[in-house]
N, CA, C and O atoms as a GROMACS GRO file, in nm:
protein
  592
    1MET      N    1  -1.709   3.814  -0.876
    1MET     CA    2  -1.759   3.727  -0.772
    1MET      C    3  -1.713   3.778  -0.636
    1MET      O    4  -1.609   3.843  -0.624
    2SER      N    5  -1.791   3.748  -0.538
    2SER     CA    6  -1.753   3.791  -0.404
    2SER      C    7  -1.644   3.699  -0.350
    2SER      O    8  -1.620   3.591  -0.404
    3LYS      N    9  -1.578   3.744  -0.244
    3LYS     CA   10  -1.472   3.664  -0.181
    3LYS      C   11  -1.526   3.532  -0.129
    3LYS      O   12  -1.456   3.430  -0.134
    4ASN      N   13  -1.650   3.531  -0.078
    4ASN     CA   14  -1.709   3.407  -0.026
    4ASN      C   15  -1.726   3.303  -0.136
    4ASN      O   16  -1.699   3.185  -0.114
    5ILE      N   17  -1.771   3.346  -0.252
    5ILE     CA   18  -1.791   3.252  -0.362
    5ILE      C   19  -1.656   3.196  -0.407
    5ILE      O   20  -1.645   3.076  -0.434
    6TRP      N   21  -1.554   3.281  -0.415
    6TRP     CA   22  -1.420   3.233  -0.452
    6TRP      C   23  -1.368   3.135  -0.347
    6TRP      O   24  -1.305   3.036  -0.383
    7ALA      N   25  -1.393   3.161  -0.221
    7ALA     CA   26  -1.349   3.071  -0.114
    7ALA      C   27  -1.418   2.936  -0.127
    7ALA      O   28  -1.355   2.831  -0.112
    8ILE      N   29  -1.547   2.939  -0.155
    8ILE     CA   30  -1.622   2.814  -0.173
    8ILE      C   31  -1.569   2.738  -0.295
    8ILE      O   32  -1.549   2.617  -0.290
    9PHE      N   33  -1.547   2.811  -0.406
    9PHE     CA   34  -1.495   2.749  -0.527
    9PHE      C   35  -1.360   2.685  -0.499
    9PHE      O   36  -1.334   2.573  -0.544
   10TYR      N   37  -1.273   2.755  -0.426
   10TYR     CA   38  -1.141   2.704  -0.393
   10TYR      C   39  -1.152   2.576  -0.310
   10TYR      O   40  -1.084   2.477  -0.339
   11CYS      N   41  -1.237   2.577  -0.208
   11CYS     CA   42  -1.255   2.459  -0.122
   11CYS      C   43  -1.309   2.341  -0.201
   11CYS      O   44  -1.263   2.228  -0.182
   12VAL      N   45  -1.404   2.365  -0.289
   12VAL     CA   46  -1.461   2.257  -0.370
   12VAL      C   47  -1.354   2.201  -0.464
   12VAL      O   48  -1.344   2.080  -0.480
   13SER      N   49  -1.273   2.288  -0.524
   13SER     CA   50  -1.170   2.239  -0.617
   13SER      C   51  -1.064   2.160  -0.542
   13SER      O   52  -1.014   2.061  -0.596
   14ILE      N   53  -1.029   2.200  -0.420
   14ILE     CA   54  -0.934   2.122  -0.340
   14ILE      C   55  -0.994   1.986  -0.305
   14ILE      O   56  -0.926   1.884  -0.314
   15PHE      N   57  -1.121   1.986  -0.265
   15PHE     CA   58  -1.189   1.860  -0.231
   15PHE      C   59  -1.190   1.766  -0.351
   15PHE      O   60  -1.159   1.648  -0.337
   16LEU      N   61  -1.225   1.818  -0.469
   16LEU     CA   62  -1.231   1.734  -0.588
   16LEU      C   63  -1.093   1.682  -0.625
   16LEU      O   64  -1.080   1.567  -0.667
   17SER      N   65  -0.991   1.763  -0.609
   17SER     CA   66  -0.854   1.720  -0.637
   17SER      C   67  -0.813   1.607  -0.543
   17SER      O   68  -0.757   1.507  -0.587
   18CYS      N   69  -0.840   1.623  -0.413
   18CYS     CA   70  -0.806   1.520  -0.315
   18CYS      C   71  -0.885   1.392  -0.340
   18CYS      O   72  -0.832   1.282  -0.327
   19THR      N   73  -1.012   1.407  -0.378
   19THR     CA   74  -1.095   1.291  -0.407
   19THR      C   75  -1.040   1.217  -0.528
   19THR      O   76  -1.034   1.094  -0.528
   20ALA      N   77  -0.998   1.290  -0.631
   20ALA     CA   78  -0.940   1.228  -0.750
   20ALA      C   79  -0.810   1.156  -0.714
   20ALA      O   80  -0.786   1.045  -0.763
   21GLN      N   81  -0.728   1.216  -0.629
   21GLN     CA   82  -0.604   1.151  -0.587
   21GLN      C   83  -0.634   1.025  -0.508
   21GLN      O   84  -0.567   0.924  -0.526
   22SER      N   85  -0.734   1.030  -0.422
   22SER     CA   86  -0.772   0.912  -0.344
   22SER      C   87  -0.821   0.801  -0.436
   22SER      O   88  -0.786   0.684  -0.417
   23ARG      N   89  -0.903   0.838  -0.537
   23ARG     CA   90  -0.951   0.738  -0.632
   23ARG      C   91  -0.834   0.677  -0.708
   23ARG      O   92  -0.831   0.556  -0.730
   24ASN      N   93  -0.736   0.760  -0.748
   24ASN     CA   94  -0.619   0.710  -0.820
   24ASN      C   95  -0.538   0.616  -0.733
   24ASN      O   96  -0.492   0.512  -0.781
   25ALA      N   97  -0.520   0.649  -0.603
   25ALA     CA   98  -0.447   0.562  -0.512
   25ALA      C   99  -0.519   0.429  -0.496
   25ALA      O  100  -0.456   0.323  -0.497
   26VAL      N  101  -0.652   0.434  -0.481
   26VAL     CA  102  -0.729   0.310  -0.467
   26VAL      C  103  -0.716   0.227  -0.594
   26VAL      O  104  -0.702   0.105  -0.587
   27LYS      N  105  -0.722   0.290  -0.710
   27LYS     CA  106  -0.707   0.218  -0.837
   27LYS      C  107  -0.570   0.153  -0.843
   27LYS      O  108  -0.558   0.037  -0.884
   28PHE      N  109  -0.467   0.224  -0.803
   28PHE     CA  110  -0.331   0.172  -0.803
   28PHE      C  111  -0.320   0.053  -0.708
   28PHE      O  112  -0.260  -0.049  -0.742
   29GLU      N  113  -0.378   0.064  -0.590
   29GLU     CA  114  -0.377  -0.046  -0.493
   29GLU      C  115  -0.451  -0.167  -0.549
   29GLU      O  116  -0.407  -0.280  -0.533
   30ASP      N  117  -0.564  -0.143  -0.615
   30ASP     CA  118  -0.640  -0.252  -0.676
   30ASP      C  119  -0.557  -0.322  -0.785
   30ASP      O  120  -0.564  -0.444  -0.800
   31GLU      N  121  -0.479  -0.245  -0.859
   31GLU     CA  122  -0.395  -0.304  -0.963
   31GLU      C  123  -0.284  -0.389  -0.902
   31GLU      O  124  -0.254  -0.497  -0.952
   32ILE      N  125  -0.224  -0.342  -0.793
   32ILE     CA  126  -0.121  -0.421  -0.724
   32ILE      C  127  -0.184  -0.550  -0.672
   32ILE      O  128  -0.124  -0.657  -0.683
   33LEU      N  129  -0.302  -0.540  -0.616
   33LEU     CA  130  -0.372  -0.660  -0.568
   33LEU      C  131  -0.398  -0.756  -0.685
   33LEU      O  132  -0.379  -0.876  -0.671
   34PHE      N  133  -0.442  -0.704  -0.798
   34PHE     CA  134  -0.468  -0.787  -0.916
   34PHE      C  135  -0.343  -0.864  -0.957
   34PHE      O  136  -0.348  -0.985  -0.975
   35TYR      N  137  -0.230  -0.794  -0.972
   35TYR     CA  138  -0.106  -0.860  -1.016
   35TYR      C  139  -0.053  -0.956  -0.910
   35TYR      O  140   0.004  -1.060  -0.944
   36THR      N  141  -0.072  -0.922  -0.784
   36THR     CA  142  -0.032  -1.013  -0.676
   36THR      C  143  -0.114  -1.141  -0.681
   36THR      O  144  -0.059  -1.251  -0.677
   37ASN      N  145  -0.245  -1.126  -0.691
   37ASN     CA  146  -0.331  -1.245  -0.694
   37ASN      C  147  -0.316  -1.324  -0.823
   37ASN      O  148  -0.331  -1.447  -0.823
   38HIS      N  149  -0.286  -1.256  -0.933
   38HIS     CA  150  -0.260  -1.327  -1.058
   38HIS      C  151  -0.135  -1.414  -1.043
   38HIS      O  152  -0.134  -1.529  -1.088
   39PHE      N  153  -0.031  -1.362  -0.980
   39PHE     CA  154   0.091  -1.438  -0.956
   39PHE      C  155   0.062  -1.557  -0.863
   39PHE      O  156   0.110  -1.668  -0.887
   40ARG      N  157  -0.015  -1.534  -0.759
   40ARG     CA  158  -0.052  -1.642  -0.667
   40ARG      C  159  -0.133  -1.750  -0.740
   40ARG      O  160  -0.110  -1.869  -0.720
   41GLU      N  161  -0.226  -1.708  -0.825
   41GLU     CA  162  -0.308  -1.804  -0.900
   41GLU      C  163  -0.220  -1.890  -0.990
   41GLU      O  164  -0.241  -2.011  -0.999
   42LYS      N  165  -0.123  -1.829  -1.056
   42LYS     CA  166  -0.032  -1.905  -1.143
   42LYS      C  167   0.049  -2.007  -1.063
   42LYS      O  168   0.101  -2.103  -1.120
   43ASN      N  169   0.059  -1.986  -0.933
   43ASN     CA  170   0.132  -2.077  -0.845
   43ASN      C  171   0.038  -2.160  -0.759
   43ASN      O  172   0.075  -2.210  -0.653
   44ASN      N  173  -0.087  -2.174  -0.807
   44ASN     CA  174  -0.190  -2.258  -0.742
   44ASN      C  175  -0.216  -2.219  -0.597
   44ASN      O  176  -0.236  -2.305  -0.511
   45LEU      N  177  -0.216  -2.089  -0.571
   45LEU     CA  178  -0.247  -2.039  -0.437
   45LEU      C  179  -0.376  -1.958  -0.442
   45LEU      O  180  -0.408  -1.898  -0.544
   46PRO      N  181  -0.450  -1.956  -0.331
   46PRO     CA  182  -0.574  -1.877  -0.329
   46PRO      C  183  -0.544  -1.727  -0.329
   46PRO      O  184  -0.436  -1.685  -0.288
   47PRO      N  185  -0.640  -1.648  -0.374
   47PRO     CA  186  -0.620  -1.503  -0.375
   47PRO      C  187  -0.619  -1.447  -0.233
   47PRO      O  188  -0.677  -1.504  -0.141
   48LEU      N  189  -0.553  -1.334  -0.219
   48LEU     CA  190  -0.552  -1.260  -0.093
   48LEU      C  191  -0.669  -1.164  -0.092
   48LEU      O  192  -0.708  -1.109  -0.195
   49LYS      N  193  -0.726  -1.143   0.026
   49LYS     CA  194  -0.835  -1.047   0.043
   49LYS      C  195  -0.775  -0.915   0.092
   49LYS      O  196  -0.698  -0.912   0.188
   50LEU      N  197  -0.810  -0.807   0.024
   50LEU     CA  198  -0.766  -0.674   0.065
   50LEU      C  199  -0.848  -0.631   0.187
   50LEU      O  200  -0.971  -0.629   0.182
   51VAL      N  201  -0.778  -0.597   0.296
   51VAL     CA  202  -0.843  -0.561   0.422
   51VAL      C  203  -0.805  -0.418   0.457
   51VAL      O  204  -0.687  -0.383   0.463
   52SER      N  205  -0.906  -0.335   0.479
   52SER     CA  206  -0.881  -0.192   0.501
   52SER      C  207  -0.795  -0.164   0.623
   52SER      O  208  -0.712  -0.073   0.619
   53ALA      N  209  -0.810  -0.239   0.731
   53ALA     CA  210  -0.729  -0.216   0.850
   53ALA      C  211  -0.581  -0.242   0.822
   53ALA      O  212  -0.494  -0.174   0.875
   54ILE      N  213  -0.554  -0.340   0.738
   54ILE     CA  214  -0.415  -0.369   0.700
   54ILE      C  215  -0.364  -0.262   0.605
   54ILE      O  216  -0.249  -0.219   0.616
   55SER      N  217  -0.448  -0.220   0.511
   55SER     CA  218  -0.408  -0.113   0.418
   55SER      C  219  -0.378   0.016   0.493
   55SER      O  220  -0.289   0.091   0.454
   56TYR      N  221  -0.452   0.042   0.598
   56TYR     CA  222  -0.428   0.161   0.680
   56TYR      C  223  -0.287   0.158   0.737
   56TYR      O  224  -0.215   0.257   0.732
   57GLU      N  225  -0.247   0.043   0.791
   57GLU     CA  226  -0.112   0.029   0.845
   57GLU      C  227  -0.007   0.041   0.735
   57GLU      O  228   0.096   0.105   0.753
   58ALA      N  229  -0.034  -0.021   0.621
   58ALA     CA  230   0.059  -0.014   0.508
   58ALA      C  231   0.073   0.130   0.458
   58ALA      O  232   0.183   0.174   0.428
   59ALA      N  233  -0.038   0.201   0.450
   59ALA     CA  234  -0.035   0.341   0.404
   59ALA      C  235   0.042   0.429   0.502
   59ALA      O  236   0.117   0.518   0.461
   60ASN      N  237   0.025   0.405   0.633
   60ASN     CA  238   0.100   0.482   0.732
   60ASN      C  239   0.250   0.460   0.715
   60ASN      O  240   0.328   0.555   0.723
   61HIS      N  241   0.290   0.334   0.693
   61HIS     CA  242   0.433   0.308   0.675
   61HIS      C  243   0.485   0.374   0.548
   61HIS      O  244   0.594   0.432   0.549
   62SER      N  245   0.409   0.365   0.439
   62SER     CA  246   0.452   0.431   0.315
   62SER      C  247   0.464   0.581   0.335
   62SER      O  248   0.559   0.643   0.287
   63GLN      N  249   0.368   0.641   0.406
   63GLN     CA  250   0.373   0.785   0.432
   63GLN      C  251   0.493   0.821   0.519
   63GLN      O  252   0.559   0.923   0.497
   64ASN      N  253   0.522   0.738   0.618
   64ASN     CA  254   0.638   0.763   0.704
   64ASN      C  255   0.768   0.756   0.625
   64ASN      O  256   0.859   0.836   0.648
   65MET      N  257   0.778   0.662   0.532
   65MET     CA  258   0.898   0.654   0.448
   65MET      C  259   0.904   0.774   0.353
   65MET      O  260   1.009   0.834   0.335
   66ALA      N  261   0.791   0.807   0.292
   66ALA     CA  262   0.788   0.918   0.196
   66ALA      C  263   0.823   1.051   0.260
   66ALA      O  264   0.887   1.136   0.198
   67SER      N  265   0.782   1.069   0.384
   67SER     CA  266   0.809   1.196   0.454
   67SER      C  267   0.946   1.199   0.518
   67SER      O  268   0.991   1.305   0.562
   68GLY      N  269   1.014   1.085   0.522
   68GLY     CA  270   1.146   1.079   0.584
   68GLY      C  271   1.142   1.057   0.735
   68GLY      O  272   1.246   1.058   0.800
   69ARG      N  273   1.023   1.036   0.791
   69ARG     CA  274   1.014   1.007   0.935
   69ARG      C  275   1.086   0.878   0.970
   69ARG      O  276   1.143   0.864   1.078
   70VAL      N  277   1.083   0.782   0.878
   70VAL     CA  278   1.162   0.659   0.892
   70VAL      C  279   1.235   0.636   0.759
   70VAL      O  280   1.184   0.675   0.653
   71PRO      N  281   1.352   0.574   0.764
   71PRO     CA  282   1.420   0.544   0.638
   71PRO      C  283   1.347   0.435   0.562
   71PRO      O  284   1.266   0.361   0.618
   72PHE      N  285   1.375   0.425   0.434
   72PHE     CA  286   1.317   0.320   0.352
   72PHE      C  287   1.354   0.184   0.413
   72PHE      O  288   1.471   0.160   0.445
   73GLY      N  289   1.256   0.098   0.428
   73GLY     CA  290   1.282  -0.035   0.482
   73GLY      C  291   1.169  -0.082   0.571
   73GLY      O  292   1.054  -0.040   0.555
   74HIS      N  293   1.204  -0.168   0.664
   74HIS     CA  294   1.103  -0.236   0.744
   74HIS      C  295   1.101  -0.190   0.890
   74HIS      O  296   1.052  -0.261   0.978
   75ILE      N  297   1.156  -0.073   0.916
   75ILE     CA  298   1.154  -0.021   1.054
   75ILE      C  299   1.010  -0.010   1.101
   75ILE      O  300   0.924   0.044   1.031
   76GLY      N  301   0.983  -0.060   1.221
   76GLY     CA  302   0.848  -0.057   1.276
   76GLY      C  303   0.764  -0.177   1.239
   76GLY      O  304   0.646  -0.183   1.274
   77PHE      N  305   0.822  -0.275   1.168
   77PHE     CA  306   0.745  -0.392   1.126
   77PHE      C  307   0.687  -0.467   1.246
   77PHE      O  308   0.574  -0.514   1.241
   78GLN      N  309   0.765  -0.478   1.354
   78GLN     CA  310   0.714  -0.549   1.471
   78GLN      C  311   0.592  -0.480   1.529
   78GLN      O  312   0.499  -0.546   1.575
   79GLN      N  313   0.590  -0.346   1.528
   79GLN     CA  314   0.472  -0.273   1.578
   79GLN      C  315   0.352  -0.298   1.486
   79GLN      O  316   0.239  -0.312   1.534
   80ARG      N  317   0.376  -0.302   1.355
   80ARG     CA  318   0.266  -0.330   1.262
   80ARG      C  319   0.214  -0.473   1.284
   80ARG      O  320   0.093  -0.497   1.279
   81THR      N  321   0.306  -0.566   1.307
   81THR     CA  322   0.267  -0.704   1.336
   81THR      C  323   0.184  -0.710   1.464
   81THR      O  324   0.081  -0.777   1.467
   82ASN      N  325   0.228  -0.641   1.568
   82ASN     CA  326   0.153  -0.640   1.694
   82ASN      C  327   0.013  -0.584   1.674
   82ASN      O  328  -0.084  -0.637   1.727
   83TYR      N  329   0.003  -0.476   1.596
   83TYR     CA  330  -0.128  -0.417   1.567
   83TYR      C  331  -0.219  -0.518   1.498
   83TYR      O  332  -0.335  -0.534   1.536
   84LEU      N  333  -0.166  -0.588   1.397
   84LEU     CA  334  -0.246  -0.685   1.322
   84LEU      C  335  -0.284  -0.804   1.410
   84LEU      O  336  -0.393  -0.861   1.397
   85HIS      N  337  -0.196  -0.840   1.499
   85HIS     CA  338  -0.228  -0.948   1.593
   85HIS      C  339  -0.343  -0.906   1.684
   85HIS      O  340  -0.437  -0.982   1.706
   86ASN      N  341  -0.335  -0.784   1.737
   86ASN     CA  342  -0.440  -0.735   1.828
   86ASN      C  343  -0.570  -0.706   1.755
   86ASN      O  344  -0.678  -0.737   1.806
   87LYS      N  345  -0.562  -0.646   1.638
   87LYS     CA  346  -0.682  -0.602   1.564
   87LYS      C  347  -0.752  -0.719   1.493
   87LYS      O  348  -0.875  -0.727   1.492
   88LEU      N  349  -0.672  -0.809   1.432
   88LEU     CA  350  -0.728  -0.913   1.346
   88LEU      C  351  -0.696  -1.054   1.393
   88LEU      O  352  -0.730  -1.152   1.326
   89SER      N  353  -0.630  -1.065   1.507
   89SER     CA  354  -0.583  -1.196   1.555
   89SER      C  355  -0.492  -1.264   1.454
   89SER      O  356  -0.494  -1.386   1.440
   90ALA      N  357  -0.411  -1.184   1.385
   90ALA     CA  358  -0.319  -1.238   1.285
   90ALA      C  359  -0.214  -1.325   1.354
   90ALA      O  360  -0.157  -1.287   1.456
   91VAL      N  361  -0.188  -1.442   1.296
   91VAL     CA  362  -0.088  -1.533   1.353
   91VAL      C  363   0.041  -1.531   1.272
   91VAL      O  364   0.144  -1.583   1.318
   92ALA      N  365   0.038  -1.472   1.154
   92ALA     CA  366   0.158  -1.462   1.071
   92ALA      C  367   0.148  -1.333   0.989
   92ALA      O  368   0.040  -1.294   0.945
   93THR      N  369   0.261  -1.269   0.970
   93THR     CA  370   0.266  -1.146   0.891
   93THR      C  371   0.391  -1.145   0.804
   93THR      O  372   0.488  -1.216   0.831
   94GLY      N  373   0.387  -1.066   0.701
   94GLY     CA  374   0.501  -1.042   0.614
   94GLY      C  375   0.486  -0.904   0.553
   94GLY      O  376   0.379  -0.845   0.558
   95GLU      N  377   0.595  -0.853   0.497
   95GLU     CA  378   0.590  -0.717   0.444
   95GLU      C  379   0.683  -0.704   0.324
   95GLU      O  380   0.798  -0.750   0.328
   96ASN      N  381   0.633  -0.641   0.220
   96ASN     CA  382   0.714  -0.601   0.105
   96ASN      C  383   0.712  -0.450   0.096
   96ASN      O  384   0.608  -0.388   0.115
   97VAL      N  385   0.826  -0.391   0.067
   97VAL     CA  386   0.833  -0.247   0.042
   97VAL      C  387   0.910  -0.224  -0.087
   97VAL      O  388   0.991  -0.307  -0.130
   98ALA      N  389   0.883  -0.111  -0.148
   98ALA     CA  390   0.954  -0.071  -0.270
   98ALA      C  391   0.939   0.080  -0.284
   98ALA      O  392   0.855   0.141  -0.219
   99TYR      N  393   1.021   0.138  -0.369
   99TYR     CA  394   1.003   0.278  -0.402
   99TYR      C  395   1.049   0.303  -0.544
   99TYR      O  396   1.128   0.227  -0.600
  100GLY      N  397   0.997   0.407  -0.601
  100GLY     CA  398   1.032   0.445  -0.738
  100GLY      C  399   0.908   0.488  -0.812
  100GLY      O  400   0.796   0.470  -0.764
  101ASN      N  401   0.928   0.543  -0.928
  101ASN     CA  402   0.815   0.581  -1.013
  101ASN      C  403   0.782   0.461  -1.099
  101ASN      O  404   0.823   0.450  -1.215
  102LEU      N  405   0.705   0.371  -1.040
  102LEU     CA  406   0.676   0.241  -1.098
  102LEU      C  407   0.527   0.225  -1.121
  102LEU      O  408   0.445   0.284  -1.050
  103SER      N  409   0.493   0.144  -1.219
  103SER     CA  410   0.353   0.104  -1.237
  103SER      C  411   0.324  -0.009  -1.138
  103SER      O  412   0.415  -0.063  -1.076
  104ALA      N  413   0.197  -0.043  -1.124
  104ALA     CA  414   0.159  -0.154  -1.036
  104ALA      C  415   0.226  -0.283  -1.082
  104ALA      O  416   0.276  -0.359  -0.999
  105LYS      N  417   0.226  -0.308  -1.210
  105LYS     CA  418   0.288  -0.430  -1.263
  105LYS      C  419   0.438  -0.429  -1.236
  105LYS      O  420   0.494  -0.531  -1.197
  106GLU      N  421   0.502  -0.315  -1.255
  106GLU     CA  422   0.647  -0.308  -1.232
  106GLU      C  423   0.683  -0.336  -1.086
  106GLU      O  424   0.779  -0.408  -1.059
  107VAL      N  425   0.606  -0.280  -0.992
  107VAL     CA  426   0.640  -0.302  -0.852
  107VAL      C  427   0.619  -0.448  -0.814
  107VAL      O  428   0.700  -0.504  -0.741
  108VAL      N  429   0.512  -0.511  -0.862
  108VAL     CA  430   0.490  -0.653  -0.831
  108VAL      C  431   0.598  -0.738  -0.899
  108VAL      O  432   0.646  -0.834  -0.840
  109ASP      N  433   0.636  -0.703  -1.021
  109ASP     CA  434   0.743  -0.777  -1.089
  109ASP      C  435   0.876  -0.768  -1.014
  109ASP      O  436   0.951  -0.865  -1.008
  110ILE      N  437   0.905  -0.652  -0.957
  110ILE     CA  438   1.027  -0.636  -0.876
  110ILE      C  439   1.021  -0.728  -0.755
  110ILE      O  440   1.119  -0.794  -0.722
  111TRP      N  441   0.906  -0.733  -0.689
  111TRP     CA  442   0.891  -0.822  -0.573
  111TRP      C  443   0.902  -0.968  -0.615
  111TRP      O  444   0.960  -1.049  -0.542
  112ILE      N  445   0.848  -1.004  -0.729
  112ILE     CA  446   0.855  -1.142  -0.777
  112ILE      C  447   1.001  -1.183  -0.799
  112ILE      O  448   1.037  -1.297  -0.771
  113LYS      N  449   1.082  -1.093  -0.850
  113LYS     CA  450   1.222  -1.124  -0.881
  113LYS      C  451   1.314  -1.123  -0.760
  113LYS      O  452   1.429  -1.165  -0.769
  114SER      N  453   1.265  -1.076  -0.647
  114SER     CA  454   1.344  -1.070  -0.524
  114SER      C  455   1.305  -1.187  -0.434
  114SER      O  456   1.190  -1.194  -0.391
  115PRO      N  457   1.398  -1.280  -0.405
  115PRO     CA  458   1.362  -1.400  -0.328
  115PRO      C  459   1.285  -1.374  -0.198
  115PRO      O  460   1.185  -1.441  -0.176
  116PRO      N  461   1.326  -1.279  -0.110
  116PRO     CA  462   1.248  -1.262   0.013
  116PRO      C  463   1.108  -1.204  -0.012
  116PRO      O  464   1.013  -1.240   0.057
  117HIS      N  465   1.097  -1.116  -0.112
  117HIS     CA  466   0.966  -1.058  -0.144
  117HIS      C  467   0.876  -1.163  -0.211
  117HIS      O  468   0.756  -1.171  -0.184
  118ARG      N  469   0.937  -1.242  -0.298
  118ARG     CA  470   0.864  -1.351  -0.364
  118ARG      C  471   0.809  -1.448  -0.260
  118ARG      O  472   0.696  -1.494  -0.272
  119LYS      N  473   0.890  -1.478  -0.158
  119LYS     CA  474   0.846  -1.567  -0.051
  119LYS      C  475   0.719  -1.514   0.015
  119LYS      O  476   0.628  -1.591   0.044
  120ASN      N  477   0.712  -1.382   0.039
  120ASN     CA  478   0.591  -1.322   0.095
  120ASN      C  479   0.473  -1.335  -0.001
  120ASN      O  480   0.362  -1.369   0.040
  121LEU      N  481   0.497  -1.307  -0.129
  121LEU     CA  482   0.389  -1.316  -0.229
  121LEU      C  483   0.330  -1.458  -0.234
  121LEU      O  484   0.211  -1.475  -0.257
  122LEU      N  485   0.416  -1.557  -0.212
  122LEU     CA  486   0.373  -1.697  -0.218
  122LEU      C  487   0.347  -1.755  -0.079
  122LEU      O  488   0.325  -1.876  -0.065
  123GLY      N  489   0.349  -1.671   0.023
  123GLY     CA  490   0.336  -1.717   0.160
  123GLY      C  491   0.197  -1.765   0.196
  123GLY      O  492   0.100  -1.745   0.122
  124ASN      N  493   0.189  -1.829   0.310
  124ASN     CA  494   0.063  -1.882   0.363
  124ASN      C  495  -0.014  -1.769   0.431
  124ASN      O  496  -0.030  -1.767   0.553
  125PHE      N  497  -0.060  -1.675   0.349
  125PHE     CA  498  -0.136  -1.560   0.396
  125PHE      C  499  -0.275  -1.562   0.334
  125PHE      O  500  -0.296  -1.622   0.228
  126THR      N  501  -0.369  -1.497   0.400
  126THR     CA  502  -0.506  -1.489   0.349
  126THR      C  503  -0.550  -1.344   0.324
  126THR      O  504  -0.645  -1.319   0.250
  127MET      N  505  -0.478  -1.250   0.387
  127MET     CA  506  -0.518  -1.109   0.379
  127MET      C  507  -0.396  -1.025   0.340
  127MET      O  508  -0.281  -1.064   0.360
  128VAL      N  509  -0.425  -0.909   0.284
  128VAL     CA  510  -0.320  -0.816   0.245
  128VAL      C  511  -0.371  -0.673   0.261
  128VAL      O  512  -0.491  -0.646   0.253
  129GLY      N  513  -0.278  -0.584   0.284
  129GLY     CA  514  -0.305  -0.441   0.282
  129GLY      C  515  -0.200  -0.376   0.195
  129GLY      O  516  -0.085  -0.419   0.193
  130ILE      N  517  -0.239  -0.274   0.123
  130ILE     CA  518  -0.147  -0.206   0.031
  130ILE      C  519  -0.157  -0.057   0.056
  130ILE      O  520  -0.267  -0.001   0.061
  131GLY      N  521  -0.042   0.007   0.072
  131GLY     CA  522  -0.038   0.150   0.093
  131GLY      C  523   0.066   0.215   0.005
  131GLY      O  524   0.176   0.163  -0.011
  132ILE      N  525   0.031   0.329  -0.051
  132ILE     CA  526   0.121   0.402  -0.141
  132ILE      C  527   0.123   0.548  -0.098
  132ILE      O  528   0.020   0.606  -0.067
  133ALA      N  529   0.243   0.606  -0.097
  133ALA     CA  530   0.256   0.748  -0.066
  133ALA      C  531   0.359   0.809  -0.159
  133ALA      O  532   0.451   0.741  -0.207
  134ARG      N  533   0.343   0.937  -0.185
  134ARG     CA  534   0.434   1.011  -0.273
  134ARG      C  535   0.508   1.115  -0.190
  134ARG      O  536   0.448   1.185  -0.109
  135ASN      N  537   0.640   1.124  -0.210
  135ASN     CA  538   0.716   1.226  -0.137
  135ASN      C  539   0.712   1.359  -0.212
  135ASN      O  540   0.650   1.370  -0.318
  136ASP      N  541   0.778   1.459  -0.157
  136ASP     CA  542   0.776   1.594  -0.216
  136ASP      C  543   0.839   1.600  -0.355
  136ASP      O  544   0.808   1.690  -0.433
  137GLN      N  545   0.925   1.505  -0.386
  137GLN     CA  546   0.988   1.501  -0.519
  137GLN      C  547   0.909   1.415  -0.618
  137GLN      O  548   0.950   1.398  -0.733
  138GLY      N  549   0.796   1.361  -0.572
  138GLY     CA  550   0.712   1.282  -0.660
  138GLY      C  551   0.744   1.133  -0.661
  138GLY      O  552   0.682   1.057  -0.737
  139LEU      N  553   0.838   1.090  -0.579
  139LEU     CA  554   0.876   0.949  -0.573
  139LEU      C  555   0.772   0.870  -0.493
  139LEU      O  556   0.730   0.914  -0.386
  140LEU      N  557   0.733   0.755  -0.544
  140LEU     CA  558   0.633   0.672  -0.479
  140LEU      C  559   0.698   0.572  -0.384
  140LEU      O  560   0.804   0.517  -0.412
  141PHE      N  561   0.632   0.549  -0.270
  141PHE     CA  562   0.674   0.450  -0.172
  141PHE      C  563   0.559   0.351  -0.155
  141PHE      O  564   0.444   0.391  -0.136
  142PHE      N  565   0.591   0.222  -0.163
  142PHE     CA  566   0.491   0.116  -0.160
  142PHE      C  567   0.513   0.027  -0.038
  142PHE      O  568   0.627  -0.005  -0.004
  143THR      N  569   0.405  -0.011   0.027
  143THR     CA  570   0.409  -0.111   0.132
  143THR      C  571   0.298  -0.211   0.106
  143THR      O  572   0.182  -0.175   0.085
  144GLN      N  573   0.335  -0.337   0.109
  144GLN     CA  574   0.239  -0.446   0.096
  144GLN      C  575   0.255  -0.530   0.223
  144GLN      O  576   0.361  -0.589   0.247
  145LEU      N  577   0.150  -0.534   0.303
  145LEU     CA  578   0.153  -0.599   0.434
  145LEU      C  579   0.061  -0.721   0.430
  145LEU      O  580  -0.058  -0.709   0.399
  146PHE      N  581   0.116  -0.838   0.462
  146PHE     CA  582   0.044  -0.964   0.455
  146PHE      C  583   0.007  -1.012   0.595
  146PHE      O  584   0.076  -0.983   0.692
  147ALA      N  585  -0.104  -1.087   0.604
  147ALA     CA  586  -0.145  -1.144   0.732
  147ALA      C  587  -0.226  -1.271   0.711
  147ALA      O  588  -0.287  -1.293   0.607
  148ARG      N  589  -0.223  -1.353   0.815
  148ARG     CA  590  -0.308  -1.473   0.822
  148ARG      C  591  -0.351  -1.487   0.967
  148ARG      O  592  -0.424  -1.580   1.001
   0.00000   0.00000   0.00000
């Protein structure tokens, strides 16, 4: 094969790999949303709506933690809150973070067992964003950002 054909093949394979990773991340986010809303339903609360603008902010925070730009935690939460207030007129926000090689159910179960995270899961919120990032060692970082 010529070099051009190999270059095209390489680009297509990279695109397909990235697309598969994006689909996997979306599936993972959907699973976290499912377990979150299942927990809320068991507690007689309405489901949260997944909002892409909130997920974008959550994904940025997860990526920042995964890359080491910010330490694990809630650094920058006030800026994320300000963004949601300006973008969506959010009047209340909350945030859950976690890290580890966890399934969607495991990460939600960890949040359920932690009083401050549980409070967010059961909070008076209507919208949620979920972002997941993987660091160079393969460790996952999760951010769940709530708004009303």
